[in-house]
TORTORTI-447025 format. One record per residue (C-alpha): residue number from 1; x, y, z. Coordinates in steps of 0.001 Angstrom, whole numbers, plus 500000, padded with zeros to 6 digits. Example, Ala and Ser with C-alpha at 12.3 -4.5 7.8 and 13.67 -1.06 7.14 Angstrom:
<sites>
 pos     px     py     pz
   1 512300 495500 507800
   2 513670 498940 507140
</sites>
This chain:
<sites>
 pos     px     py     pz
   1 484201 824647 585206
   2 486938 827211 585198
   3 489826 828139 582941
   4 489416 826731 579415
   5 486319 824763 580425
   6 484246 827813 581297
   7 482709 828197 577839
   8 482170 824464 577506
   9 480431 824401 580862
  10 478101 827194 579743
  11 477352 825449 576445
  12 476652 822234 578311
  13 473681 823800 580007
  14 472384 825178 576723
  15 472625 821785 575033
  16 470919 820132 577980
  17 467914 822388 577611
  18 467586 821579 573925
  19 467880 817792 574038
  20 468035 815832 577265
  21 468565 812480 575511
  22 471761 813642 573807
  23 473053 815837 576586
  24 476831 816038 576561
  25 478290 815647 580041
  26 481371 817649 580872
  27 483915 816159 583273
  28 484407 818134 586484
  29 488105 818733 585855
  30 490127 821765 586765
  31 493486 822832 585419
  32 495306 825840 586815
  33 498690 826559 585323
  34 498902 829993 586903
  35 499589 828815 590461
  36 503168 829389 591517
  37 505202 827439 594034
  38 508722 827806 595323
  39 511010 825843 593001
  40 514678 825180 593617
  41 516862 825978 590612
  42 519476 823518 591852
  43 517809 820718 593759
  44 520948 818672 594445
  45 523254 819579 597319
  46 526522 817622 597572
  47 528206 817299 600947
  48 531806 816471 600073
  49 532748 815744 603700
  50 530529 812694 604187
  51 529934 811941 600516
  52 526155 812291 600595
  53 523909 813866 598002
  54 520784 815640 599242
  55 518010 815985 596684
  56 515900 818852 597971
  57 513239 818186 595371
  58 512127 814797 596699
  59 513744 815025 600134
  60 516048 812013 599700
  61 519629 811581 600826
  62 521953 809495 598660
  63 525062 808051 600321
  64 527504 807568 597494
  65 529755 805271 599553
  66 527296 802441 600191
  67 524691 803253 597566
  68 521770 803730 599938
  69 518974 806238 599635
  70 517484 807796 602767
  71 514001 809233 602429
  72 513826 811904 605097
  73 510053 812222 604824
  74 509059 808676 605815
  75 512295 807594 607514
  76 513056 804722 605143
  77 516411 803651 603764
  78 516575 802183 600255
  79 519517 800022 599214
  80 519774 800623 595486
  81 521962 797557 594960
  82 519519 794847 596042
  83 516315 796866 596034
  84 515489 796416 599721
  85 513746 798976 601852
  86 514688 799440 605504
  87 512082 801088 607694
  88 514170 802898 610283
  89 511154 803292 612581
  90 510531 799582 613168
  91 513815 798133 611863
  92 512084 795893 609317
  93 513421 795136 605871
  94 511120 794814 602869
  95 512230 793430 599526
  96 510426 795661 597076
  97 510444 794532 593468
  98 507376 796595 592635
  99 509105 799959 592600
 100 511348 801130 589773
 101 513934 803447 591256
 102 515038 804690 587841
 103 511807 806629 587416
 104 511412 809911 585609
 105 511888 813092 587601
 106 508999 814067 589845
 107 507691 817642 589503
 108 508972 819838 592296
 109 505628 821588 592726
 110 502208 820285 593639
 111 500731 818150 596385
 112 502089 814599 596254
 113 500578 811240 597242
 114 502836 811356 600321
 115 501273 814710 601249
 116 497789 813181 600902
 117 498806 810378 603255
 118 499729 812964 605879
 119 496661 815135 605300
 120 494081 812356 605610
 121 495898 809826 607811
 122 495982 807170 605112
 123 497509 803759 605771
 124 499498 801606 603368
 125 497547 798351 603284
 126 498666 795468 601080
 127 496478 793421 598794
 128 493612 791502 600429
 129 492836 787843 599852
 130 489683 789018 598070
 131 490689 792386 596725
 132 488135 795235 596538
 133 487506 796924 593202
 134 487062 800655 592598
 135 484956 801399 589509
 136 485631 804619 587594
 137 483138 805639 584901
 138 484556 807973 582246
 139 484059 808623 578531
 140 486122 808201 575371
 141 489670 806895 575673
 142 493273 807700 576488
 143 495412 804942 574916
 144 498420 805333 577206
 145 496542 805227 580511
 146 498097 801911 581635
 147 501716 802806 580897
 148 501222 806354 582179
 149 499817 804988 585446
 150 502896 802909 586110
 151 505277 805779 585298
 152 503239 807931 587711
 153 503558 805174 590308
 154 507301 804785 589771
 155 507806 808519 590023
 156 506010 808825 593355
 157 507380 805508 594696
 158 503978 803826 594718
 159 503440 800117 594013
 160 502900 799366 590344
 161 499669 797824 589035
 162 499036 794832 586870
 163 497989 796347 583559
 164 496618 794835 580325
 165 499016 792768 578192
 166 501725 792578 580862
 167 502842 789714 583157
 168 500770 789455 586342
 169 502255 789932 589817
 170 499842 788414 592331
 171 500949 790800 595098
 172 499759 793880 593170
 173 496413 795430 592388
 174 495051 795099 588855
 175 493793 797697 586385
 176 491134 796431 583974
 177 489828 798676 581211
 178 486345 798012 579812
 179 485472 799647 576493
 180 481949 800149 575215
 181 481583 798099 572047
 182 479717 799070 568839
 183 476662 797098 570004
 184 476606 798939 573348
 185 478022 796109 575451
 186 481405 796263 577201
 187 484593 794302 576625
 188 488294 794366 577386
 189 489255 795036 573749
 190 488962 798494 572225
 191 487130 797638 569002
 192 484915 800728 568773
 193 486252 803403 566435
 194 484082 805942 568246
 195 486148 805525 571406
 196 488742 808186 570741
 197 490979 810558 572614
 198 489080 813609 573823
 199 490862 816685 575125
 200 488943 817055 578388
 201 488247 813415 579089
 202 491829 812304 578416
 203 493075 814418 581310
 204 490092 813385 583421
 205 490811 809682 582949
 206 494476 810092 583872
 207 493676 812042 587035
 208 490896 809702 588172
 209 492947 806531 587818
 210 496245 807895 589118
 211 494839 809410 592294
 212 492516 806512 593085
 213 495666 804379 592925
 214 497605 806903 595029
 215 495084 806559 597885
 216 494588 802767 597690
 217 497701 801491 595894
 218 496904 797763 596267
 219 493198 797918 595365
 220 491904 796849 591948
 221 490530 799440 589533
 222 487902 798806 586853
 223 487988 801713 584385
 224 484794 801838 582314
 225 485101 803937 579152
 226 481878 804773 577335
 227 481875 805467 573591
 228 480786 809084 574103
 229 479596 811395 576850
 230 475883 811337 576154
 231 473597 810666 579058
 232 472559 807242 577749
 233 476170 806101 577424
 234 477216 807341 580866
 235 474254 805600 582501
 236 475110 802401 580634
 237 478590 802604 582169
 238 477075 802756 585660
 239 474765 799840 584894
 240 477667 797756 583622
 241 479737 798646 586681
 242 476926 797286 588860
 243 477491 793829 587320
 244 481201 793514 588118
 245 482545 791379 590954
 246 484053 792622 594232
 247 483067 796255 593629
 248 482954 798374 596792
 249 482800 801874 595314
 250 482125 803713 592073
 251 483372 807184 591136
 252 481646 809533 588699
 253 483601 812736 588062
 254 480886 814348 585969
 255 477375 815721 586201
 256 474646 817933 584778
 257 471742 820003 586119
 258 469458 817517 587817
 259 466290 818485 585941
 260 467871 817027 582780
 261 469014 813816 584451
 262 466223 811627 583069
 263 463971 811789 580030
 264 460917 811323 582227
 265 458680 813369 584464
 266 460237 814777 587628
 267 457760 812760 589676
 268 459459 809581 588410
 269 463040 810730 589073
 270 463341 808841 592365
 271 462233 805610 590698
 272 464788 806010 587920
 273 467498 806974 590392
 274 466829 803908 592540
 275 467105 801677 589466
 276 470423 803226 588470
 277 472063 803108 591911
 278 470586 799812 593005
 279 473500 798084 594759
 280 473703 798673 598531
 281 477082 796897 598534
 282 478540 799789 596472
 283 479218 803315 597678
 284 478532 805565 594704
 285 480596 808793 594718
 286 480002 811808 592486
 287 481659 815193 592091
 288 479532 818182 593085
 289 481006 820533 590451
 290 483786 823091 590068
 291 481966 826400 589663
 292 480873 827116 593201
 293 477355 827418 594547
 294 476215 829974 591958
 295 476324 827375 589176
 296 473669 825275 590902
 297 473753 821677 592034
 298 474389 818795 589634
 299 473251 815196 589329
 300 474228 812484 590204
 301 475826 814129 593260
 302 472347 815251 594427
 303 471026 811691 594526
 304 470262 810435 598046
 305 471786 807127 596888
 306 475128 808804 596130
 307 477835 810405 598248
 308 478275 813935 596885
 309 481964 814828 597134
 310 482849 818509 597373
 311 486212 820242 597416
 312 488780 821677 599777
 313 492238 823279 599704
 314 495282 822103 601641
 315 497858 824634 602769
 316 501518 824115 601837
 317 504526 826163 602935
 318 507047 827932 600690
 319 509096 824723 600392
 320 506032 822861 599093
 321 505674 820898 602322
 322 502439 820191 604179
 323 502005 822614 607061
 324 501540 821037 610472
 325 499060 820795 611935
 326 497211 820232 608645
 327 495253 823288 607565
 328 492317 822612 605246
 329 489810 825170 603962
 330 486755 825057 601741
 331 487526 825443 598031
 332 485860 828326 596172
 333 484878 826064 593258
 334 483194 823402 595362
 335 479643 822794 594150
 336 477063 823056 596907
 337 473438 823651 597727
 338 470154 821748 597941
 339 468491 819417 595488
 340 465303 820713 593951
 341 463994 817176 593509
 342 465361 814624 595971
 343 464684 814360 599693
 344 467645 813882 602010
 345 469246 810473 602173
 346 468737 808472 605365
 347 472185 809131 606875
 348 472014 812844 606168
 349 468427 813121 607383
 350 469294 811390 610668
 351 472236 813746 611167
 352 470116 816830 610491
 353 467384 815645 612850
 354 469769 814685 615655
 355 471583 818012 615456
 356 468357 820041 615028
 357 469476 821384 611649
 358 466363 820648 609606
 359 465046 824193 610026
 360 468346 825541 608661
 361 468955 823144 605755
 362 465461 821841 604990
 363 464502 818314 604003
 364 465852 818245 600437
 365 469144 816469 599881
 366 472074 818795 600555
 367 475443 818661 598824
 368 478191 818040 599342
 369 478018 815227 601866
 370 481747 815580 602506
 371 484874 816851 600771
 372 488482 816135 599881
 373 491252 818050 598136
 374 490025 819742 594940
 375 491944 822996 594632
 376 494131 822518 591508
 377 497357 821371 593119
 378 498331 817903 591848
 379 500370 816763 588864
 380 499314 814020 586469
 381 501384 811983 584012
 382 499788 811919 580576
 383 501425 811141 577237
 384 498265 810596 575176
 385 497667 813164 572439
 386 496317 815775 572074
 387 496596 816841 575730
 388 499555 814685 576699
 389 503199 815641 576281
 390 506303 813633 575463
 391 507629 814377 578941
 392 504353 813215 580522
 393 504160 816112 582953
 394 502361 819058 581364
 395 504164 822393 581683
 396 502847 825941 581576
 397 504425 828863 579727
 398 506800 829470 582632
 399 508111 825918 582520
 400 506328 824897 585713
 401 504360 821604 585702
 402 500634 822275 585323
 403 498456 821581 588339
 404 495094 819826 588160
 405 492196 819289 590508
 406 488491 819941 590862
 407 485941 817806 592623
 408 486861 815258 589939
 409 489983 814674 591986
 410 488062 814371 595248
 411 485513 811782 594076
 412 487900 808975 593012
 413 490042 809590 596088
 414 487104 808951 598410
 415 486047 805914 596366
 416 489590 804630 596904
 417 489396 805357 600630
 418 486373 803030 600810
 419 488439 800244 599240
 420 491182 800924 601775
 421 488677 800524 604622
 422 487549 797135 603272
 423 491171 796004 602953
 424 491850 797032 606538
 425 488725 795306 607881
 426 489086 792121 605799
 427 492739 791415 604979
 428 492125 787662 604625
 429 488360 787080 604697
 430 486025 786621 601752
 431 483835 789607 602594
 432 481817 789239 599368
 433 479690 786496 600974
 434 478517 788742 603819
 435 475826 790741 601981
 436 477542 793840 603290
 437 475641 797137 602978
 438 478698 799253 602275
 439 476653 802314 601351
 440 474904 802502 604727
 441 478072 801586 606625
 442 480122 804376 605058
 443 477433 807072 604937
 444 476355 806529 608554
 445 480011 806689 609600
 446 480988 809873 607794
 447 478069 811627 609460
 448 479738 810986 612836
 449 481614 814215 613423
 450 484617 812650 615163
 451 485441 810789 611947
 452 485941 814017 609978
 453 487982 817185 609999
 454 485504 820017 610491
 455 486398 822738 608001
 456 485231 826136 609197
 457 486723 828578 606669
 458 486385 829002 602909
 459 483615 830239 600639
 460 481981 829018 597426
 461 479141 831552 597594
 462 478133 829968 600871
 463 480495 830121 603833
 464 482066 827130 605529
 465 481151 826903 609194
 466 481179 824624 612216
 467 479369 821379 611480
 468 477595 820848 608161
 469 477748 823471 605413
 470 477188 823814 601647
 471 480931 824154 600922
 472 482478 821115 602579
 473 479490 819120 603846
 474 480325 817393 607114
 475 484065 817940 606459
 476 486929 815806 605172
 477 487216 812159 606275
 478 490103 811163 608526
 479 490938 807623 607466
 480 492211 806252 610772
 481 489233 807631 612704
 482 486734 806512 610072
 483 488119 803005 609609
 484 488493 802375 613338
 485 484957 803603 613984
 486 483633 801165 611380
 487 485614 798260 612849
 488 484527 799077 616413
 489 480866 799664 615531
 490 480580 797106 612752
 491 477594 795194 614150
 492 475685 798392 614907
 493 476352 799721 611395
 494 475664 796561 609412
 495 473619 794192 611564
 496 476326 791569 610970
 497 478660 789927 613447
 498 482044 791645 613690
</sites>
């Protein structure tokens, strides 16, 4: 970890050596308040002639005469009076009661959910008849996560979510929060006094949930909060997540050196790993770490049953807009290298064999498998003490909103992309009856090079290069390519009828 987490990351390894059973797991979170972006001092520009108000900050144009709001970015026209949204591209009108247009101000710096849509070709897909669930396993608690999520959503004009203790809107995705109880089981009521706000995990939880929702805004999210960040508790969270219904992916934004992953002999690691990640209908995603290759690889990202998600950087211009064409490079903090214990997973092994890369990368499992944005460049909304602020957006000493990232950002985003693929493939079908091997379907597909953006520059100690590398893996997934490939090759990938 970098910044304030550097010392904690070092101590983590020391603790792990002393007592594997009580190893404390540090979230792979990155905060960087020292990055500077171009900020307009006066973001509103009034044109007196035609009575319009241009907000440079969020690129909207307000017509004072007829009370409409033009979003220049996505070519939509919002009528503030009756809350309808006109899509100028296809001349359709959508009545949108899920968006609060009186939201708090959005930070003028940082990469936004709209930028992510452009970068990875994401599609806005509404709720499915049987909605997929993204599981996020974190530790401790942040009491305001539900309300903070919906303020985040309002601010970035995303659909809201159904949250605990609020009326249910059947057209929206649902956030459920499961707390580990005093007896070790999980429930929807926070009755365990040991589940408390923790400085690092509070920010981690907010980032994981908010950016999973940003990628798949109509998917359901099951947030599992363990009572502490010991190894036993974190594994219990995974095990509980395996029992939930309609789960298609699970994100784990944490890890530790793989030799401390189990309190058993290394020869039995594969057996224990297979028991932990035992659901082929779930794609398990794990962050590869934030300290570059020199820090060594971490588990569970090194598991052949898990998709190890590394990190990249996306280039913005001086106006904080995505450059076109999209320019993506390997992130210096992206964890990468080879497992010392596990052999390559089937999809990776097939790719290495087909492309005659075994002599270069060996037969041990290599990480990352793929990557997404991790360079600290996104804002989160967090009002929970002690890390949260009354404004929600954290600010640095210069008054600029703090930027967050790390491979902790990348992992939940890819887990959300999996849910988006299921929603696109099965908008009205009950896919849960199909015995669908989602893990094989996704992993085989990301190892098809045309489904990814090959990232050939950047360095984490290793250098990014054409094809597979230890910085970005196979590259970053392009949603439209990946989802269409899966739909076209569904029978080949799954053995099921399309």
